[in-house]
N, CA, C and O atoms as a GROMACS GRO file, in nm:
protein
  504
    1MET      N    1   2.497   4.463  -2.887
    1MET     CA    2   2.438   4.451  -2.748
    1MET      C    3   2.515   4.428  -2.658
    1MET      O    4   2.607   4.347  -2.663
    2LYS      N    5   2.480   4.513  -2.544
    2LYS     CA    6   2.587   4.478  -2.419
    2LYS      C    7   2.528   4.355  -2.336
    2LYS      O    8   2.409   4.324  -2.323
    3PHE      N    9   2.617   4.307  -2.295
    3PHE     CA   10   2.580   4.174  -2.216
    3PHE      C   11   2.639   4.206  -2.069
    3PHE      O   12   2.759   4.220  -2.047
    4ASP      N   13   2.535   4.215  -1.970
    4ASP     CA   14   2.560   4.243  -1.835
    4ASP      C   15   2.601   4.101  -1.744
    4ASP      O   16   2.523   4.013  -1.705
    5LEU      N   17   2.730   4.108  -1.726
    5LEU     CA   18   2.782   3.993  -1.624
    5LEU      C   19   2.733   3.971  -1.495
    5LEU      O   20   2.704   3.861  -1.448
    6ALA      N   21   2.721   4.116  -1.420
    6ALA     CA   22   2.676   4.132  -1.293
    6ALA      C   23   2.527   4.064  -1.279
    6ALA      O   24   2.483   4.027  -1.169
    7PHE      N   25   2.462   4.052  -1.387
    7PHE     CA   26   2.312   3.982  -1.383
    7PHE      C   27   2.324   3.833  -1.404
    7PHE      O   28   2.283   3.748  -1.325
    8ALA      N   29   2.400   3.805  -1.547
    8ALA     CA   30   2.408   3.686  -1.590
    8ALA      C   31   2.482   3.592  -1.493
    8ALA      O   32   2.426   3.484  -1.476
    9ALA      N   33   2.584   3.609  -1.433
    9ALA     CA   34   2.680   3.508  -1.360
    9ALA      C   35   2.594   3.462  -1.240
    9ALA      O   36   2.612   3.344  -1.213
   10PRO      N   37   2.506   3.526  -1.161
   10PRO     CA   38   2.428   3.447  -1.071
   10PRO      C   39   2.316   3.384  -1.127
   10PRO      O   40   2.269   3.300  -1.051
   11VAL      N   41   2.268   3.394  -1.214
   11VAL     CA   42   2.171   3.328  -1.306
   11VAL      C   43   2.233   3.198  -1.352
   11VAL      O   44   2.164   3.097  -1.336
   12MET      N   45   2.327   3.188  -1.394
   12MET     CA   46   2.414   3.091  -1.472
   12MET      C   47   2.445   3.006  -1.346
   12MET      O   48   2.426   2.885  -1.361
   13LEU      N   49   2.487   3.045  -1.229
   13LEU     CA   50   2.547   2.963  -1.128
   13LEU      C   51   2.417   2.876  -1.083
   13LEU      O   52   2.414   2.753  -1.083
   14ALA      N   53   2.310   2.959  -1.043
   14ALA     CA   54   2.202   2.900  -0.997
   14ALA      C   55   2.148   2.786  -1.087
   14ALA      O   56   2.109   2.681  -1.035
   15LEU      N   57   2.145   2.803  -1.221
   15LEU     CA   58   2.109   2.718  -1.302
   15LEU      C   59   2.222   2.565  -1.297
   15LEU      O   60   2.194   2.446  -1.309
   16ALA      N   61   2.322   2.618  -1.280
   16ALA     CA   62   2.435   2.497  -1.269
   16ALA      C   63   2.454   2.429  -1.154
   16ALA      O   64   2.526   2.329  -1.159
   17ILE      N   65   2.399   2.464  -1.038
   17ILE     CA   66   2.428   2.402  -0.904
   17ILE      C   67   2.264   2.342  -0.890
   17ILE      O   68   2.156   2.401  -0.901
   18PRO      N   69   2.292   2.224  -0.866
   18PRO     CA   70   2.139   2.139  -0.836
   18PRO      C   71   2.109   2.189  -0.669
   18PRO      O   72   2.189   2.241  -0.591
   19ALA      N   73   1.978   2.155  -0.647
   19ALA     CA   74   1.938   2.199  -0.503
   19ALA      C   75   1.990   2.065  -0.416
   19ALA      O   76   1.997   1.947  -0.451
   20ALA      N   77   2.022   2.126  -0.296
   20ALA     CA   78   2.101   2.018  -0.191
   20ALA      C   79   2.002   1.900  -0.170
   20ALA      O   80   1.884   1.920  -0.140
   21GLY      N   81   2.048   1.794  -0.184
   21GLY     CA   82   1.982   1.669  -0.161
   21GLY      C   83   1.911   1.625  -0.297
   21GLY      O   84   1.867   1.512  -0.318
   22ALA      N   85   1.906   1.721  -0.376
   22ALA     CA   86   1.807   1.660  -0.516
   22ALA      C   87   1.871   1.572  -0.595
   22ALA      O   88   1.985   1.594  -0.638
   23ALA      N   89   1.804   1.466  -0.621
   23ALA     CA   90   1.857   1.344  -0.707
   23ALA      C   91   1.742   1.329  -0.835
   23ALA      O   92   1.619   1.334  -0.826
   24PRO      N   93   1.818   1.311  -0.946
   24PRO     CA   94   1.754   1.296  -1.057
   24PRO      C   95   1.633   1.209  -1.043
   24PRO      O   96   1.654   1.130  -0.951
   25ALA      N   97   1.524   1.192  -1.092
   25ALA     CA   98   1.430   1.106  -1.074
   25ALA      C   99   1.435   0.984  -1.140
   25ALA      O  100   1.347   0.899  -1.127
   26ALA      N  101   1.543   0.970  -1.220
   26ALA     CA  102   1.590   0.834  -1.285
   26ALA      C  103   1.662   0.759  -1.168
   26ALA      O  104   1.652   0.637  -1.160
   27ASP      N  105   1.733   0.833  -1.079
   27ASP     CA  106   1.800   0.733  -0.969
   27ASP      C  107   1.717   0.659  -0.892
   27ASP      O  108   1.761   0.560  -0.832
   28ALA      N  109   1.585   0.698  -0.884
   28ALA     CA  110   1.477   0.644  -0.770
   28ALA      C  111   1.420   0.516  -0.834
   28ALA      O  112   1.367   0.517  -0.946
   29PRO      N  113   1.435   0.394  -0.752
   29PRO     CA  114   1.394   0.282  -0.804
   29PRO      C  115   1.238   0.297  -0.814
   29PRO      O  116   1.176   0.366  -0.734
   30ASP      N  117   1.177   0.225  -0.920
   30ASP     CA  118   1.033   0.208  -0.969
   30ASP      C  119   0.986   0.097  -0.891
   30ASP      O  120   1.022  -0.020  -0.902
   31GLY      N  121   0.890   0.153  -0.799
   31GLY     CA  122   0.820   0.026  -0.715
   31GLY      C  123   0.744  -0.077  -0.788
   31GLY      O  124   0.742  -0.198  -0.764
   32GLY      N  125   0.681  -0.014  -0.881
   32GLY     CA  126   0.588  -0.088  -0.936
   32GLY      C  127   0.643  -0.196  -1.019
   32GLY      O  128   0.598  -0.310  -1.020
   33ALA      N  129   0.759  -0.148  -1.100
   33ALA     CA  130   0.852  -0.234  -1.157
   33ALA      C  131   0.929  -0.340  -1.080
   33ALA      O  132   0.946  -0.456  -1.118
   34LEU      N  133   0.970  -0.288  -0.976
   34LEU     CA  134   1.034  -0.393  -0.885
   34LEU      C  135   0.924  -0.483  -0.823
   34LEU      O  136   0.954  -0.602  -0.814
   35PHE      N  137   0.802  -0.446  -0.778
   35PHE     CA  138   0.702  -0.547  -0.747
   35PHE      C  139   0.668  -0.643  -0.857
   35PHE      O  140   0.650  -0.761  -0.826
   36ARG      N  141   0.658  -0.604  -0.991
   36ARG     CA  142   0.652  -0.699  -1.106
   36ARG      C  143   0.757  -0.805  -1.108
   36ARG      O  144   0.729  -0.925  -1.104
   37GLN      N  145   0.881  -0.758  -1.114
   37GLN     CA  146   0.985  -0.831  -1.132
   37GLN      C  147   1.003  -0.910  -0.990
   37GLN      O  148   1.016  -1.031  -1.010
   38ARG      N  149   1.007  -0.880  -0.875
   38ARG     CA  150   1.055  -0.953  -0.756
   38ARG      C  151   0.927  -1.035  -0.686
   38ARG      O  152   0.945  -1.137  -0.620
   39CYS      N  153   0.797  -0.974  -0.709
   39CYS     CA  154   0.690  -1.023  -0.611
   39CYS      C  155   0.573  -1.080  -0.695
   39CYS      O  156   0.532  -1.191  -0.661
   40GLN      N  157   0.526  -1.032  -0.779
   40GLN     CA  158   0.419  -1.055  -0.866
   40GLN      C  159   0.400  -1.219  -0.914
   40GLN      O  160   0.294  -1.275  -0.944
   41SER      N  161   0.521  -1.269  -0.912
   41SER     CA  162   0.484  -1.426  -0.973
   41SER      C  163   0.411  -1.513  -0.840
   41SER      O  164   0.359  -1.624  -0.857
   42CYS      N  165   0.414  -1.453  -0.723
   42CYS     CA  166   0.325  -1.525  -0.620
   42CYS      C  167   0.217  -1.413  -0.574
   42CYS      O  168   0.101  -1.447  -0.551
   43HIS      N  169   0.260  -1.274  -0.561
   43HIS     CA  170   0.128  -1.189  -0.492
   43HIS      C  171   0.080  -1.119  -0.603
   43HIS      O  172   0.141  -1.099  -0.708
   44SER      N  173  -0.068  -1.074  -0.565
   44SER     CA  174  -0.134  -0.978  -0.641
   44SER      C  175  -0.148  -0.847  -0.577
   44SER      O  176  -0.122  -0.834  -0.457
   45VAL      N  177  -0.182  -0.759  -0.641
   45VAL     CA  178  -0.208  -0.642  -0.579
   45VAL      C  179  -0.361  -0.587  -0.633
   45VAL      O  180  -0.414  -0.489  -0.581
   46THR      N  181  -0.408  -0.642  -0.715
   46THR     CA  182  -0.564  -0.641  -0.782
   46THR      C  183  -0.648  -0.676  -0.670
   46THR      O  184  -0.628  -0.786  -0.620
   47PRO      N  185  -0.732  -0.607  -0.624
   47PRO     CA  186  -0.838  -0.644  -0.529
   47PRO      C  187  -0.895  -0.757  -0.578
   47PRO      O  188  -0.934  -0.763  -0.694
   48GLY      N  189  -0.906  -0.870  -0.479
   48GLY     CA  190  -1.007  -1.012  -0.525
   48GLY      C  191  -0.937  -1.078  -0.596
   48GLY      O  192  -0.991  -1.184  -0.629
   49GLN      N  193  -0.826  -1.060  -0.641
   49GLN     CA  194  -0.760  -1.150  -0.705
   49GLN      C  195  -0.682  -1.244  -0.654
   49GLN      O  196  -0.564  -1.208  -0.651
   50ASN      N  197  -0.703  -1.354  -0.611
   50ASN     CA  198  -0.611  -1.441  -0.529
   50ASN      C  199  -0.530  -1.540  -0.574
   50ASN      O  200  -0.542  -1.589  -0.687
   51SER      N  201  -0.432  -1.582  -0.482
   51SER     CA  202  -0.338  -1.678  -0.561
   51SER      C  203  -0.316  -1.759  -0.451
   51SER      O  204  -0.328  -1.732  -0.332
   52PRO      N  205  -0.271  -1.893  -0.524
   52PRO     CA  206  -0.270  -2.019  -0.405
   52PRO      C  207  -0.137  -2.006  -0.353
   52PRO      O  208  -0.113  -2.072  -0.251
   53LEU      N  209  -0.032  -1.925  -0.409
   53LEU     CA  210   0.100  -1.933  -0.358
   53LEU      C  211   0.132  -1.827  -0.250
   53LEU      O  212   0.218  -1.840  -0.163
   54ALA      N  213   0.061  -1.731  -0.266
   54ALA     CA  214   0.082  -1.616  -0.161
   54ALA      C  215  -0.046  -1.520  -0.119
   54ALA      O  216  -0.152  -1.554  -0.172
   55PRO      N  217  -0.053  -1.420  -0.042
   55PRO     CA  218  -0.179  -1.331  -0.013
   55PRO      C  219  -0.149  -1.244  -0.108
   55PRO      O  220  -0.040  -1.217  -0.156
   56ASN      N  221  -0.277  -1.193  -0.135
   56ASN     CA  222  -0.284  -1.039  -0.198
   56ASN      C  223  -0.244  -0.967  -0.114
   56ASN      O  224  -0.260  -0.984   0.007
   57LEU      N  225  -0.164  -0.845  -0.186
   57LEU     CA  226  -0.121  -0.731  -0.112
   57LEU      C  227  -0.188  -0.623  -0.135
   57LEU      O  228  -0.135  -0.520  -0.094
   58SER      N  229  -0.296  -0.613  -0.193
   58SER     CA  230  -0.374  -0.489  -0.187
   58SER      C  231  -0.441  -0.414  -0.087
   58SER      O  232  -0.554  -0.443  -0.046
   59GLY      N  233  -0.369  -0.311  -0.045
   59GLY     CA  234  -0.398  -0.269   0.100
   59GLY      C  235  -0.336  -0.301   0.213
   59GLY      O  236  -0.377  -0.276   0.327
   60VAL      N  237  -0.189  -0.382   0.168
   60VAL     CA  238  -0.135  -0.444   0.286
   60VAL      C  239  -0.104  -0.319   0.382
   60VAL      O  240  -0.143  -0.336   0.498
   61VAL      N  241  -0.052  -0.220   0.361
   61VAL     CA  242  -0.026  -0.131   0.464
   61VAL      C  243  -0.119  -0.091   0.563
   61VAL      O  244  -0.225  -0.036   0.535
   62GLY      N  245  -0.074  -0.121   0.697
   62GLY     CA  246  -0.195  -0.090   0.794
   62GLY      C  247  -0.279  -0.219   0.818
   62GLY      O  248  -0.355  -0.219   0.914
   63ARG      N  249  -0.272  -0.328   0.740
   63ARG     CA  250  -0.349  -0.444   0.789
   63ARG      C  251  -0.281  -0.534   0.892
   63ARG      O  252  -0.158  -0.536   0.902
   64HIS      N  253  -0.352  -0.599   0.957
   64HIS     CA  254  -0.290  -0.680   1.038
   64HIS      C  255  -0.237  -0.837   0.955
   64HIS      O  256  -0.294  -0.895   0.863
   65ALA      N  257  -0.119  -0.872   1.021
   65ALA     CA  258  -0.075  -0.984   0.933
   65ALA      C  259  -0.136  -1.109   0.952
   65ALA      O  260  -0.164  -1.143   1.067
   66GLY      N  261  -0.164  -1.193   0.843
   66GLY     CA  262  -0.242  -1.305   0.858
   66GLY      C  263  -0.401  -1.298   0.879
   66GLY      O  264  -0.476  -1.378   0.935
   67SER      N  265  -0.428  -1.183   0.817
   67SER     CA  266  -0.594  -1.137   0.839
   67SER      C  267  -0.655  -1.143   0.696
   67SER      O  268  -0.768  -1.094   0.697
   68THR      N  269  -0.620  -1.181   0.588
   68THR     CA  270  -0.708  -1.180   0.490
   68THR      C  271  -0.744  -1.338   0.431
   68THR      O  272  -0.767  -1.364   0.313
   69GLY      N  273  -0.743  -1.427   0.535
   69GLY     CA  274  -0.803  -1.561   0.495
   69GLY      C  275  -0.734  -1.637   0.403
   69GLY      O  276  -0.786  -1.736   0.352
   70PHE      N  277  -0.607  -1.597   0.372
   70PHE     CA  278  -0.517  -1.669   0.303
   70PHE      C  279  -0.476  -1.796   0.406
   70PHE      O  280  -0.515  -1.798   0.523
   71ASN      N  281  -0.399  -1.897   0.351
   71ASN     CA  282  -0.361  -2.011   0.447
   71ASN      C  283  -0.221  -1.950   0.485
   71ASN      O  284  -0.122  -1.975   0.417
   72TYR      N  285  -0.216  -1.878   0.581
   72TYR     CA  286  -0.091  -1.827   0.641
   72TYR      C  287  -0.002  -1.945   0.730
   72TYR      O  288  -0.056  -2.042   0.782
   73SER      N  289   0.133  -1.917   0.737
   73SER     CA  290   0.175  -2.007   0.849
   73SER      C  291   0.124  -1.984   0.982
   73SER      O  292   0.081  -1.871   1.006
   74SER      N  293   0.122  -2.071   1.071
   74SER     CA  294   0.082  -2.038   1.218
   74SER      C  295   0.171  -1.946   1.282
   74SER      O  296   0.135  -1.889   1.385
   75ALA      N  297   0.313  -1.920   1.218
   75ALA     CA  298   0.428  -1.832   1.291
   75ALA      C  299   0.352  -1.696   1.229
   75ALA      O  300   0.326  -1.606   1.308
   76LEU      N  301   0.322  -1.685   1.116
   76LEU     CA  302   0.257  -1.536   1.074
   76LEU      C  303   0.143  -1.475   1.156
   76LEU      O  304   0.143  -1.362   1.206
   77LYS      N  305   0.026  -1.585   1.163
   77LYS     CA  306  -0.089  -1.574   1.204
   77LYS      C  307  -0.070  -1.548   1.354
   77LYS      O  308  -0.149  -1.471   1.409
   78ALA      N  309   0.018  -1.600   1.417
   78ALA     CA  310   0.048  -1.561   1.568
   78ALA      C  311   0.131  -1.446   1.597
   78ALA      O  312   0.152  -1.405   1.712
   79SER      N  313   0.176  -1.397   1.494
   79SER     CA  314   0.298  -1.291   1.507
   79SER      C  315   0.225  -1.146   1.566
   79SER      O  316   0.295  -1.064   1.624
   80LYS      N  317   0.106  -1.126   1.548
   80LYS     CA  318   0.027  -0.993   1.589
   80LYS      C  319   0.111  -0.886   1.529
   80LYS      O  320   0.135  -0.792   1.604
   81LEU      N  321   0.156  -0.881   1.423
   81LEU     CA  322   0.225  -0.790   1.354
   81LEU      C  323   0.090  -0.683   1.269
   81LEU      O  324  -0.014  -0.724   1.217
   82VAL      N  325   0.130  -0.570   1.277
   82VAL     CA  326   0.041  -0.487   1.174
   82VAL      C  327   0.152  -0.429   1.063
   82VAL      O  328   0.259  -0.374   1.091
   83TRP      N  329   0.101  -0.455   0.932
   83TRP     CA  330   0.214  -0.405   0.845
   83TRP      C  331   0.207  -0.283   0.798
   83TRP      O  332   0.147  -0.240   0.700
   84ASN      N  333   0.284  -0.222   0.888
   84ASN     CA  334   0.332  -0.049   0.869
   84ASN      C  335   0.456  -0.069   0.786
   84ASN      O  336   0.503  -0.175   0.745
   85ARG      N  337   0.493   0.033   0.773
   85ARG     CA  338   0.636   0.048   0.667
   85ARG      C  339   0.746  -0.007   0.751
   85ARG      O  340   0.841  -0.069   0.702
   86GLY      N  341   0.735   0.013   0.858
   86GLY     CA  342   0.879  -0.017   0.935
   86GLY      C  343   0.865  -0.204   0.944
   86GLY      O  344   0.959  -0.283   0.930
   87ASN      N  345   0.749  -0.232   0.967
   87ASN     CA  346   0.777  -0.402   0.977
   87ASN      C  347   0.771  -0.437   0.838
   87ASN      O  348   0.827  -0.542   0.808
   88LEU      N  349   0.725  -0.382   0.763
   88LEU     CA  350   0.722  -0.450   0.613
   88LEU      C  351   0.891  -0.425   0.575
   88LEU      O  352   0.962  -0.508   0.519
   89ASN      N  353   0.923  -0.321   0.608
   89ASN     CA  354   1.075  -0.329   0.551
   89ASN      C  355   1.172  -0.410   0.653
   89ASN      O  356   1.281  -0.442   0.607
   90ARG      N  357   1.146  -0.441   0.767
   90ARG     CA  358   1.219  -0.535   0.829
   90ARG      C  359   1.185  -0.689   0.799
   90ARG      O  360   1.267  -0.778   0.822
   91PHE      N  361   1.028  -0.719   0.734
   91PHE     CA  362   1.007  -0.824   0.700
   91PHE      C  363   1.070  -0.853   0.577
   91PHE      O  364   1.099  -0.971   0.558
   92LEU      N  365   1.097  -0.768   0.488
   92LEU     CA  366   1.143  -0.784   0.344
   92LEU      C  367   1.289  -0.797   0.368
   92LEU      O  368   1.346  -0.877   0.295
   93SER      N  369   1.356  -0.736   0.451
   93SER     CA  370   1.498  -0.763   0.479
   93SER      C  371   1.540  -0.870   0.534
   93SER      O  372   1.660  -0.880   0.556
   94GLY      N  373   1.445  -0.982   0.570
   94GLY     CA  374   1.469  -1.088   0.632
   94GLY      C  375   1.354  -1.158   0.710
   94GLY      O  376   1.337  -1.154   0.832
   95PRO      N  377   1.283  -1.219   0.620
   95PRO     CA  378   1.138  -1.269   0.661
   95PRO      C  379   1.136  -1.347   0.778
   95PRO      O  380   1.062  -1.326   0.874
   96ALA      N  381   1.233  -1.454   0.768
   96ALA     CA  382   1.247  -1.554   0.888
   96ALA      C  383   1.309  -1.485   1.029
   96ALA      O  384   1.279  -1.534   1.138
   97LYS      N  385   1.390  -1.376   1.020
   97LYS     CA  386   1.435  -1.303   1.125
   97LYS      C  387   1.316  -1.226   1.203
   97LYS      O  388   1.309  -1.220   1.325
   98LEU      N  389   1.229  -1.172   1.120
   98LEU     CA  390   1.132  -1.101   1.201
   98LEU      C  391   1.011  -1.209   1.249
   98LEU      O  392   0.941  -1.194   1.349
   99VAL      N  393   1.004  -1.322   1.155
   99VAL     CA  394   0.884  -1.428   1.201
   99VAL      C  395   0.933  -1.557   1.168
   99VAL      O  396   0.906  -1.612   1.061
  100PRO      N  397   1.010  -1.609   1.265
  100PRO     CA  398   1.042  -1.730   1.257
  100PRO      C  399   0.950  -1.828   1.214
  100PRO      O  400   0.839  -1.808   1.263
  101GLY      N  401   0.954  -1.932   1.136
  101GLY     CA  402   0.866  -1.996   1.079
  101GLY      C  403   0.774  -1.961   0.969
  101GLY      O  404   0.686  -2.038   0.931
  102THR      N  405   0.799  -1.832   0.914
  102THR     CA  406   0.729  -1.799   0.809
  102THR      C  407   0.757  -1.855   0.676
  102THR      O  408   0.872  -1.895   0.656
  103ARG      N  409   0.666  -1.864   0.578
  103ARG     CA  410   0.682  -1.943   0.461
  103ARG      C  411   0.758  -1.821   0.362
  103ARG      O  412   0.824  -1.856   0.264
  104MET      N  413   0.741  -1.689   0.396
  104MET     CA  414   0.803  -1.627   0.289
  104MET      C  415   0.966  -1.628   0.294
  104MET      O  416   1.030  -1.611   0.398
  105VAL      N  417   1.023  -1.648   0.170
  105VAL     CA  418   1.168  -1.680   0.162
  105VAL      C  419   1.241  -1.577   0.072
  105VAL      O  420   1.363  -1.573   0.057
  106VAL      N  421   1.148  -1.491   0.012
  106VAL     CA  422   1.210  -1.381  -0.065
  106VAL      C  423   1.264  -1.288   0.020
  106VAL      O  424   1.193  -1.249   0.112
  107ILE      N  425   1.399  -1.234   0.007
  107ILE     CA  426   1.443  -1.131   0.073
  107ILE      C  427   1.501  -1.023  -0.036
  107ILE      O  428   1.564  -1.047  -0.139
  108VAL      N  429   1.455  -0.884   0.024
  108VAL     CA  430   1.500  -0.754  -0.088
  108VAL      C  431   1.606  -0.708   0.021
  108VAL      O  432   1.575  -0.662   0.130
  109SER      N  433   1.747  -0.729  -0.026
  109SER     CA  434   1.851  -0.704   0.046
  109SER      C  435   1.883  -0.546   0.029
  109SER      O  436   1.956  -0.492   0.112
  110ASP      N  437   1.828  -0.476  -0.076
  110ASP     CA  438   1.870  -0.334  -0.126
  110ASP      C  439   1.758  -0.252  -0.065
  110ASP      O  440   1.640  -0.262  -0.099
  111PRO      N  441   1.808  -0.164   0.033
  111PRO     CA  442   1.720  -0.098   0.119
  111PRO      C  443   1.647   0.027   0.019
  111PRO      O  444   1.533   0.052   0.057
  112GLN      N  445   1.687   0.100  -0.087
  112GLN     CA  446   1.626   0.168  -0.178
  112GLN      C  447   1.530   0.078  -0.255
  112GLN      O  448   1.437   0.141  -0.306
  113GLN      N  449   1.529  -0.059  -0.277
  113GLN     CA  450   1.449  -0.114  -0.356
  113GLN      C  451   1.342  -0.163  -0.250
  113GLN      O  452   1.228  -0.168  -0.294
  114ARG      N  453   1.357  -0.193  -0.142
  114ARG     CA  454   1.264  -0.217  -0.036
  114ARG      C  455   1.152  -0.112  -0.027
  114ARG      O  456   1.030  -0.131  -0.027
  115ALA      N  457   1.230   0.020  -0.016
  115ALA     CA  458   1.156   0.153   0.029
  115ALA      C  459   1.047   0.185  -0.092
  115ALA      O  460   0.937   0.236  -0.073
  116ALA      N  461   1.104   0.144  -0.228
  116ALA     CA  462   1.034   0.163  -0.325
  116ALA      C  463   0.920   0.071  -0.353
  116ALA      O  464   0.820   0.111  -0.412
  117ILE      N  465   0.936  -0.060  -0.308
  117ILE     CA  466   0.828  -0.157  -0.329
  117ILE      C  467   0.734  -0.120  -0.221
  117ILE      O  468   0.616  -0.111  -0.256
  118ILE      N  469   0.764  -0.095  -0.086
  118ILE     CA  470   0.678  -0.030   0.032
  118ILE      C  471   0.576   0.075  -0.021
  118ILE      O  472   0.454   0.067  -0.020
  119ASP      N  473   0.664   0.184  -0.072
  119ASP     CA  474   0.595   0.277  -0.134
  119ASP      C  475   0.469   0.238  -0.238
  119ASP      O  476   0.356   0.288  -0.237
  120TYR      N  477   0.515   0.148  -0.318
  120TYR     CA  478   0.418   0.090  -0.436
  120TYR      C  479   0.295   0.047  -0.356
  120TYR      O  480   0.178   0.082  -0.372
  121LEU      N  481   0.350  -0.040  -0.262
  121LEU     CA  482   0.237  -0.119  -0.167
  121LEU      C  483   0.145  -0.032  -0.102
  121LEU      O  484   0.026  -0.061  -0.097
  122ALA      N  485   0.193   0.076  -0.050
  122ALA     CA  486   0.103   0.203   0.011
  122ALA      C  487   0.021   0.255  -0.074
  122ALA      O  488  -0.082   0.307  -0.032
  123ARG      N  489   0.047   0.253  -0.198
  123ARG     CA  490  -0.058   0.301  -0.287
  123ARG      C  491  -0.158   0.212  -0.349
  123ARG      O  492  -0.249   0.264  -0.414
  124THR      N  493  -0.153   0.082  -0.337
  124THR     CA  494  -0.262  -0.007  -0.355
  124THR      C  495  -0.349  -0.030  -0.276
  124THR      O  496  -0.327  -0.019  -0.155
  125GLY      N  497  -0.480  -0.074  -0.329
  125GLY     CA  498  -0.599  -0.081  -0.255
  125GLY      C  499  -0.688   0.038  -0.191
  125GLY      O  500  -0.787   0.026  -0.119
  126HIS      N  501  -0.630   0.144  -0.233
  126HIS     CA  502  -0.705   0.244  -0.197
  126HIS      C  503  -0.782   0.341  -0.304
  126HIS      O  504  -0.852   0.434  -0.263
   0.00000   0.00000   0.00000
């Protein structure tokens, strides 16, 4: 059997070089798992399931801050924020920096973990 290197070499090279910017899926943080680890002890994403500790986050992306009937801090209610991805990212990186006087104290310092949690929250409540 004759092996044609002129054909095989480009095919082997294409298989050996990953696409530019491609990262293995295993490297991406799991937003659902991070939410369960970091947030679920206070927050729920199950519609209608409330907690005395923190507001329900089902459908939070696009919602006005302090608008669900939870007993929010006056600072958060007065903030006039809409929870878009940018505001959620800034809030999770330093809640008191964005809203001085908020009761939220948990900080997610890793930008990839914040993005994964926000992506997860964007999928809830729809």
